[in-house]
Residue frames as qw, qx, qy, qz and C-alpha x, y, z in Angstrom:
[[0.142, -0.634, 0.617, -0.444, 169.03, -170.83, -249.24],
 [0.617, 0.049, -0.785, 0.016, 169.67, -173.92, -247.29],
 [0.738, -0.644, -0.153, -0.128, 168.91, -175.42, -243.95],
 [0.045, -0.748, 0.597, -0.287, 171.66, -175.00, -241.30],
 [0.816, -0.007, -0.574, 0.070, 173.35, -178.16, -240.20],
 [0.406, -0.735, 0.315, -0.442, 173.52, -178.39, -236.43],
 [0.516, 0.203, -0.791, 0.259, 175.85, -180.57, -234.56],
 [0.661, -0.501, 0.107, -0.548, 173.94, -182.04, -231.53],
 [0.846, -0.373, 0.379, -0.046, 175.74, -184.29, -229.06],
 [0.479, -0.411, 0.678, 0.377, 177.84, -186.79, -230.99],
 [0.470, 0.363, 0.711, 0.376, 175.87, -186.86, -234.26],
 [0.067, 0.176, -0.197, -0.962, 174.86, -184.38, -236.95],
 [0.262, 0.553, 0.779, -0.136, 171.12, -183.82, -237.47],
 [0.133, 0.474, 0.423, 0.761, 169.44, -181.69, -240.08],
 [0.177, -0.569, -0.516, 0.616, 168.41, -178.49, -238.16],
 [0.162, 0.795, 0.394, 0.431, 166.78, -175.22, -238.79],
 [0.029, 0.795, -0.138, 0.590, 168.99, -172.48, -237.42],
 [0.795, -0.603, -0.066, 0.025, 169.87, -174.29, -234.21],
 [0.315, 0.748, -0.461, 0.358, 173.26, -173.29, -232.82],
 [0.202, -0.572, 0.673, -0.423, 175.67, -174.96, -230.46],
 [0.399, -0.013, -0.916, 0.031, 175.57, -178.34, -228.70],
 [0.593, -0.348, 0.085, -0.721, 172.24, -178.71, -227.05],
 [0.693, -0.223, 0.635, -0.259, 170.83, -182.08, -226.06],
 [0.086, -0.274, 0.876, 0.387, 171.46, -185.34, -227.89],
 [0.288, 0.385, 0.875, -0.062, 167.72, -186.14, -228.37],
 [0.328, 0.573, -0.016, -0.751, 166.76, -183.22, -230.67],
 [0.521, 0.265, 0.760, 0.285, 165.03, -184.40, -233.77],
 [0.104, 0.232, 0.480, 0.840, 163.81, -182.78, -236.95],
 [0.280, -0.692, -0.618, -0.248, 160.35, -182.56, -235.39],
 [0.466, -0.646, -0.312, 0.518, 161.76, -180.68, -232.39],
 [0.316, -0.233, 0.192, 0.900, 163.48, -178.13, -234.58],
 [0.044, -0.447, -0.610, -0.653, 160.59, -177.65, -236.98],
 [0.391, -0.721, -0.571, 0.036, 158.46, -177.03, -233.84],
 [0.438, -0.483, -0.157, 0.742, 160.85, -174.41, -232.48],
 [0.054, -0.042, 0.321, 0.945, 159.98, -172.21, -235.52],
 [0.456, 0.249, 0.344, -0.782, 156.21, -172.65, -234.85],
 [0.583, 0.264, -0.542, -0.544, 155.64, -175.33, -237.46],
 [0.858, -0.110, 0.445, -0.232, 154.15, -178.73, -237.19],
 [0.151, -0.370, 0.831, 0.387, 156.28, -181.39, -238.93],
 [0.735, 0.338, -0.109, -0.578, 154.47, -182.63, -242.03],
 [0.369, -0.248, 0.896, 0.016, 154.45, -186.45, -242.09],
 [0.735, -0.125, 0.235, 0.624, 155.45, -187.41, -244.68],
 [0.035, -0.555, 0.168, 0.814, 156.97, -184.41, -246.42],
 [0.440, 0.466, 0.704, 0.307, 155.04, -183.66, -249.59],
 [0.033, -0.056, 0.211, 0.975, 153.66, -180.90, -251.81],
 [0.102, -0.512, -0.805, -0.282, 149.96, -181.78, -251.53],
 [0.262, -0.825, -0.497, 0.063, 148.71, -179.28, -248.86],
 [0.373, 0.289, -0.018, 0.882, 149.98, -175.76, -249.64],
 [0.023, 0.202, 0.366, -0.908, 148.87, -172.49, -248.13],
 [0.481, 0.094, -0.105, -0.865, 145.10, -172.02, -248.19],
 [0.457, -0.039, -0.854, -0.248, 144.26, -175.75, -248.45],
 [0.705, -0.334, 0.146, -0.608, 141.23, -177.01, -246.43],
 [0.510, 0.239, -0.822, 0.087, 142.37, -180.08, -244.52],
 [0.802, -0.510, -0.008, -0.312, 141.63, -182.48, -241.66],
 [0.144, -0.605, 0.764, -0.171, 144.04, -184.31, -239.36],
 [0.777, 0.045, -0.611, -0.144, 144.38, -188.09, -239.95],
 [0.628, -0.261, -0.643, 0.351, 144.06, -189.94, -236.61],
 [0.109, -0.654, 0.035, -0.748, 142.71, -186.77, -235.00],
 [0.522, -0.349, -0.647, 0.432, 143.17, -186.53, -231.26],
 [0.133, -0.877, -0.220, -0.407, 141.27, -183.54, -229.71],
 [0.647, -0.735, -0.030, 0.201, 143.46, -183.73, -226.58],
 [0.703, -0.058, 0.177, 0.686, 146.64, -183.13, -228.64],
 [0.121, 0.969, 0.154, -0.153, 147.11, -179.38, -228.65],
 [0.428, -0.609, 0.420, 0.520, 150.86, -179.45, -229.55],
 [0.770, 0.619, 0.132, -0.076, 150.47, -180.86, -233.08],
 [0.351, -0.664, 0.541, 0.378, 154.20, -181.48, -233.17],
 [0.101, -0.151, 0.848, 0.497, 153.71, -183.91, -236.05],
 [0.605, 0.382, 0.304, -0.630, 150.67, -184.02, -238.39],
 [0.226, 0.086, 0.852, 0.463, 149.34, -186.11, -241.20],
 [0.343, 0.366, 0.108, -0.858, 146.90, -184.25, -243.29],
 [0.309, 0.350, 0.839, 0.278, 144.07, -185.21, -245.59],
 [0.089, -0.151, -0.263, -0.949, 141.99, -182.91, -247.85],
 [0.347, 0.413, 0.591, -0.600, 138.49, -181.76, -246.84],
 [0.652, 0.688, 0.291, -0.132, 137.99, -180.79, -250.44],
 [0.735, 0.201, 0.243, 0.600, 140.40, -180.54, -253.46],
 [0.276, -0.438, 0.018, 0.855, 142.27, -177.37, -254.08],
 [0.070, 0.208, 0.555, 0.802, 140.50, -176.73, -257.45],
 [0.286, -0.705, -0.575, -0.302, 137.27, -176.08, -255.49],
 [0.529, -0.755, -0.241, 0.305, 139.00, -173.92, -252.94],
 [0.384, -0.665, 0.202, 0.608, 142.41, -172.26, -253.07],
 [0.435, 0.114, 0.588, 0.672, 142.72, -172.66, -256.85],
 [0.092, 0.824, 0.527, 0.190, 139.70, -170.25, -257.15],
 [0.302, -0.874, -0.039, 0.377, 141.80, -167.54, -255.48],
 [0.647, 0.746, 0.016, 0.154, 143.77, -165.53, -258.05],
 [0.030, 0.877, -0.427, 0.221, 146.83, -164.55, -255.98],
 [0.776, 0.110, -0.563, 0.261, 149.79, -166.89, -255.12],
 [0.672, -0.686, -0.195, 0.199, 150.98, -167.13, -251.56],
 [0.039, 0.930, -0.356, 0.089, 153.73, -164.76, -250.42],
 [0.935, 0.078, -0.180, 0.296, 157.22, -166.30, -250.45],
 [0.208, -0.902, 0.357, -0.121, 160.25, -165.52, -248.26],
 [0.702, 0.267, -0.563, 0.345, 163.70, -167.13, -248.27],
 [0.701, -0.601, -0.383, -0.020, 164.41, -167.93, -244.80],
 [0.447, 0.192, -0.370, 0.791, 167.26, -165.62, -243.69],
 [0.323, -0.530, 0.018, -0.784, 164.41, -163.53, -242.15],
 [0.850, -0.429, -0.152, -0.266, 163.76, -166.52, -239.87],
 [0.374, -0.715, 0.587, -0.068, 167.44, -166.94, -238.88],
 [0.908, 0.071, 0.407, 0.072, 167.84, -170.04, -241.13],
 [0.399, 0.834, -0.343, -0.166, 171.00, -170.00, -243.26],
 [0.712, -0.337, 0.538, 0.300, 173.80, -172.07, -244.61],
 [0.030, -0.455, 0.594, 0.663, 175.74, -172.34, -247.90],
 [0.756, 0.366, -0.017, -0.543, 173.41, -173.01, -250.84],
 [0.882, 0.317, -0.326, -0.122, 173.69, -176.57, -251.88],
 [0.086, -0.626, 0.729, -0.263, 176.08, -177.38, -249.03],
 [0.855, -0.029, -0.496, -0.150, 176.77, -181.00, -248.32],
 [0.318, -0.577, 0.631, -0.409, 177.54, -182.58, -244.97],
 [0.438, 0.064, -0.896, 0.027, 178.09, -186.12, -243.64],
 [0.690, -0.417, 0.133, -0.577, 175.48, -187.62, -241.35],
 [0.004, 0.271, -0.950, 0.154, 176.04, -190.54, -239.19],
 [0.314, -0.228, -0.885, -0.255, 173.64, -193.51, -238.75],
 [0.090, -0.468, -0.685, 0.551, 171.91, -192.23, -235.54],
 [0.195, 0.381, -0.019, -0.904, 170.93, -189.04, -237.45],
 [0.331, 0.065, -0.716, -0.611, 169.60, -191.13, -240.35],
 [0.230, -0.311, -0.916, 0.106, 167.62, -193.28, -237.97],
 [0.045, 0.491, 0.469, -0.733, 165.94, -190.21, -236.33],
 [0.251, 0.347, -0.237, -0.872, 165.04, -188.72, -239.73],
 [0.558, 0.172, -0.568, -0.580, 163.81, -191.81, -241.53],
 [0.782, -0.246, 0.382, -0.426, 163.13, -194.36, -238.83],
 [0.848, 0.323, -0.420, -0.012, 165.60, -196.91, -240.26],
 [0.710, -0.609, 0.349, -0.052, 167.70, -199.20, -238.15],
 [0.742, 0.536, -0.395, 0.083, 170.81, -200.00, -240.22],
 [0.896, -0.340, -0.026, 0.284, 173.33, -202.25, -238.69],
 [0.228, -0.865, 0.321, 0.310, 176.69, -200.58, -237.93],
 [0.588, -0.179, 0.687, 0.389, 178.31, -203.29, -240.06],
 [0.473, 0.602, 0.585, 0.266, 176.27, -202.03, -243.09],
 [0.021, 0.967, 0.149, -0.204, 176.89, -198.33, -242.61],
 [0.654, 0.262, 0.159, 0.692, 179.29, -196.71, -245.06],
 [0.162, -0.126, -0.064, 0.977, 178.60, -193.03, -245.63],
 [0.109, 0.769, 0.629, -0.034, 175.56, -190.73, -245.60],
 [0.240, -0.092, 0.101, 0.961, 175.77, -187.37, -247.32],
 [0.140, 0.754, 0.610, -0.202, 173.07, -184.72, -247.23],
 [0.217, 0.144, 0.241, 0.935, 172.54, -181.83, -249.55],
 [0.015, -0.721, -0.606, 0.335, 170.09, -179.19, -248.45],
 [0.169, 0.020, 0.238, 0.956, 168.92, -176.12, -250.49],
 [0.197, -0.335, -0.519, -0.762, 166.14, -173.81, -251.44],
 [0.210, -0.441, -0.760, 0.428, 164.51, -173.37, -248.03],
 [0.089, -0.245, -0.128, -0.957, 161.67, -170.97, -248.05],
 [0.175, 0.375, 0.733, -0.539, 158.35, -170.02, -246.28],
 [0.162, -0.323, -0.589, -0.723, 155.11, -169.80, -248.39],
 [0.020, -0.385, -0.675, 0.629, 152.17, -168.02, -246.61],
 [0.109, -0.624, -0.522, -0.571, 148.79, -166.46, -246.94],
 [0.066, -0.197, 0.386, -0.899, 147.74, -163.58, -244.67],
 [0.184, 0.323, 0.827, -0.422, 144.47, -164.02, -242.55],
 [0.444, 0.527, 0.094, -0.719, 142.50, -161.76, -244.87],
 [0.378, 0.405, -0.692, -0.463, 143.60, -163.80, -247.85],
 [0.028, -0.034, -0.991, 0.126, 142.65, -167.08, -246.08],
 [0.320, 0.432, 0.573, -0.618, 139.24, -165.63, -245.36],
 [0.461, 0.510, -0.264, -0.676, 138.77, -164.72, -249.00],
 [0.243, 0.222, -0.911, -0.249, 139.64, -168.26, -250.04],
 [0.121, 0.241, 0.898, -0.348, 137.07, -169.65, -247.62],
 [0.398, 0.512, 0.242, -0.722, 134.50, -167.24, -249.17],
 [0.435, 0.437, -0.521, -0.590, 135.09, -168.81, -252.62],
 [0.282, -0.121, 0.950, -0.052, 134.37, -172.41, -251.58],
 [0.451, -0.089, -0.663, -0.591, 132.03, -174.43, -253.81],
 [0.681, -0.379, 0.060, -0.623, 128.79, -175.61, -252.02],
 [0.944, -0.114, -0.309, 0.001, 129.84, -179.31, -251.63],
 [0.531, 0.287, -0.456, 0.654, 133.30, -178.20, -250.31],
 [0.204, -0.448, 0.301, -0.817, 131.69, -175.83, -247.85],
 [0.842, -0.303, -0.139, -0.425, 129.35, -178.56, -246.65],
 [0.868, 0.063, -0.411, 0.271, 132.25, -180.91, -245.98],
 [0.262, 0.369, -0.414, 0.790, 134.21, -178.22, -244.15],
 [0.500, -0.441, 0.107, -0.738, 131.13, -177.46, -241.93],
 [0.921, -0.208, -0.304, -0.123, 130.65, -181.20, -241.14],
 [0.734, 0.100, -0.420, 0.523, 134.31, -181.27, -239.89],
 [0.035, -0.487, 0.260, -0.833, 133.98, -178.08, -237.96],
 [0.746, -0.459, -0.058, -0.479, 131.25, -179.73, -235.86],
 [0.950, -0.196, -0.192, 0.148, 133.80, -182.38, -234.86],
 [0.381, -0.869, 0.236, 0.211, 136.63, -179.87, -234.32],
 [0.676, -0.172, 0.548, 0.462, 138.70, -181.39, -237.14],
 [0.524, 0.758, 0.307, 0.237, 138.68, -178.68, -239.77],
 [0.499, -0.594, 0.154, 0.612, 141.80, -176.74, -240.50],
 [0.546, 0.834, 0.003, 0.086, 143.26, -174.29, -243.17],
 [0.780, -0.075, 0.024, 0.620, 146.97, -174.30, -243.95],
 [0.030, -0.975, -0.040, 0.216, 148.37, -170.83, -243.26],
 [0.070, 0.841, -0.517, -0.144, 152.05, -171.40, -243.93],
 [0.991, 0.051, 0.009, 0.124, 154.44, -174.11, -245.15],
 [0.338, -0.760, 0.496, 0.248, 158.12, -174.55, -244.63],
 [0.879, 0.474, 0.019, -0.055, 159.54, -175.77, -247.93],
 [0.226, -0.727, 0.614, 0.208, 163.01, -177.31, -248.58],
 [0.831, 0.407, -0.368, -0.089, 164.94, -179.58, -250.88],
 [0.501, -0.596, 0.618, -0.110, 166.79, -182.34, -248.93],
 [0.810, 0.376, -0.434, -0.117, 168.77, -184.92, -250.97],
 [0.611, -0.560, 0.554, -0.078, 170.36, -187.93, -249.14],
 [0.727, 0.427, -0.530, -0.090, 172.80, -190.45, -250.52],
 [0.730, -0.476, 0.465, -0.157, 173.56, -193.60, -248.52],
 [0.611, 0.474, -0.631, -0.061, 176.50, -195.84, -249.58],
 [0.916, -0.383, 0.052, -0.109, 176.72, -199.17, -247.80],
 [0.366, -0.694, 0.607, 0.128, 180.09, -200.45, -246.45],
 [0.585, 0.503, -0.577, -0.267, 181.98, -202.39, -249.04],
 [0.180, 0.277, -0.922, 0.202, 183.06, -205.10, -246.52],
 [0.576, -0.043, 0.468, -0.668, 179.54, -205.85, -245.26],
 [0.312, 0.032, 0.941, 0.125, 178.13, -209.30, -245.94],
 [0.147, -0.194, -0.678, -0.694, 175.56, -209.91, -248.65],
 [0.317, -0.590, -0.742, 0.014, 172.78, -210.64, -246.05],
 [0.251, -0.566, -0.304, 0.724, 173.55, -207.37, -244.11],
 [0.020, -0.183, 0.332, 0.925, 173.43, -205.40, -247.29],
 [0.211, -0.354, -0.769, -0.489, 170.24, -206.94, -248.48],
 [0.302, -0.647, -0.645, 0.273, 168.56, -206.13, -245.10],
 [0.185, -0.469, -0.068, 0.861, 169.94, -202.53, -245.19],
 [0.049, -0.015, -0.548, -0.835, 168.76, -202.10, -248.75],
 [0.229, -0.526, -0.805, -0.149, 165.26, -203.42, -247.77],
 [0.261, -0.662, -0.478, 0.515, 164.97, -200.91, -244.97],
 [0.101, -0.364, 0.165, 0.911, 166.07, -197.95, -247.11],
 [0.131, -0.210, -0.686, -0.684, 163.72, -198.77, -250.01],
 [0.273, -0.621, -0.734, 0.030, 160.86, -199.15, -247.38],
 [0.225, -0.640, -0.268, 0.684, 161.83, -195.70, -246.05],
 [0.388, 0.874, 0.197, -0.219, 161.45, -194.21, -249.57],
 [0.196, -0.652, 0.545, 0.490, 165.00, -194.44, -250.97],
 [0.803, 0.546, -0.115, -0.209, 165.74, -195.38, -254.49],
 [0.801, -0.275, 0.405, 0.344, 168.34, -198.10, -255.20],
 [0.340, 0.846, -0.307, -0.274, 171.00, -196.73, -257.47],
 [0.777, 0.419, -0.465, 0.066, 173.94, -198.53, -259.07],
 [0.407, 0.304, -0.709, 0.490, 176.01, -200.75, -256.82],
 [0.436, -0.411, -0.719, 0.351, 175.46, -200.16, -253.11],
 [0.046, -0.018, -0.093, 0.994, 174.18, -196.60, -253.21],
 [0.048, -0.659, -0.751, -0.017, 170.68, -195.45, -252.21],
 [0.108, 0.113, 0.004, 0.988, 169.22, -191.97, -252.68],
 [0.001, 0.723, 0.663, -0.194, 166.30, -189.98, -251.45],
 [0.189, 0.131, 0.198, 0.953, 165.62, -186.75, -253.39],
 [0.030, -0.701, -0.661, 0.265, 162.96, -184.56, -251.73],
 [0.239, 0.278, 0.287, 0.885, 162.67, -181.76, -254.22],
 [0.191, -0.256, -0.052, -0.946, 160.96, -178.71, -252.71],
 [0.456, -0.414, -0.779, -0.116, 158.84, -180.57, -250.24],
 [0.377, -0.692, 0.050, -0.614, 156.80, -179.21, -247.30],
 [0.530, 0.038, -0.750, 0.393, 158.58, -180.30, -244.21],
 [0.082, -0.272, -0.613, 0.737, 156.61, -178.01, -241.87],
 [0.122, -0.577, -0.558, -0.585, 153.04, -176.57, -241.80],
 [0.083, 0.086, 0.489, -0.864, 151.19, -174.00, -239.73],
 [0.163, -0.453, -0.815, -0.323, 147.43, -174.72, -239.42],
 [0.287, -0.127, 0.203, -0.928, 144.53, -172.41, -238.54],
 [0.107, 0.295, 0.927, -0.205, 141.69, -174.18, -236.75],
 [0.234, -0.275, -0.439, -0.823, 138.25, -173.40, -238.32],
 [0.070, 0.225, 0.761, -0.605, 135.38, -172.67, -235.97],
 [0.421, 0.622, 0.455, -0.478, 132.78, -171.22, -238.39],
 [0.251, -0.018, 0.647, 0.720, 132.03, -170.82, -242.03]]
């Protein structure tokens, strides 16, 4: 199943089950947070359910955790890989998230800027098409998370305990996984200089340069949101 595309204000932004015209400043982070997830920056497949992690640039005063950048406390092969059962998986209709599978929509430049922090000139903007599919939640139950912690190798356990003492030790409970593919085509009439600058920004944002004036970002089954359990003892 895919993510629902929500029209917010005068632009279209990738949303998760948001309905109607709310405010014009909603971002992907806001919508991910509305479902109880922290936005995973950048989206990746490194830190799945059960992983033992710390927060990069940890701020003890930040209790919202709207956006997080994670790092391993120890590799999965010394922790969650020792647990024999995979996480539970649920397609997201149960969470009120639905749209046509593989549906494509057009995004405008403000939406692209919010999602990828690019600042394309209007004179460079041609079309932006998003294809969203395969949204699901992967999760371990609290008893399973405890079993994983009980399997930790000694060095991993020591590292986790060290970070517990600083308040920066966490275990991933759930992830929100989705495939989001974007294709940006620059305006044919734009000058060479404008196109070159637009291309530089897109490549820096992780897009691949395709033939001609087309750039693509293919986020296959990435974790866009995470739920974290703070660890207080081991």
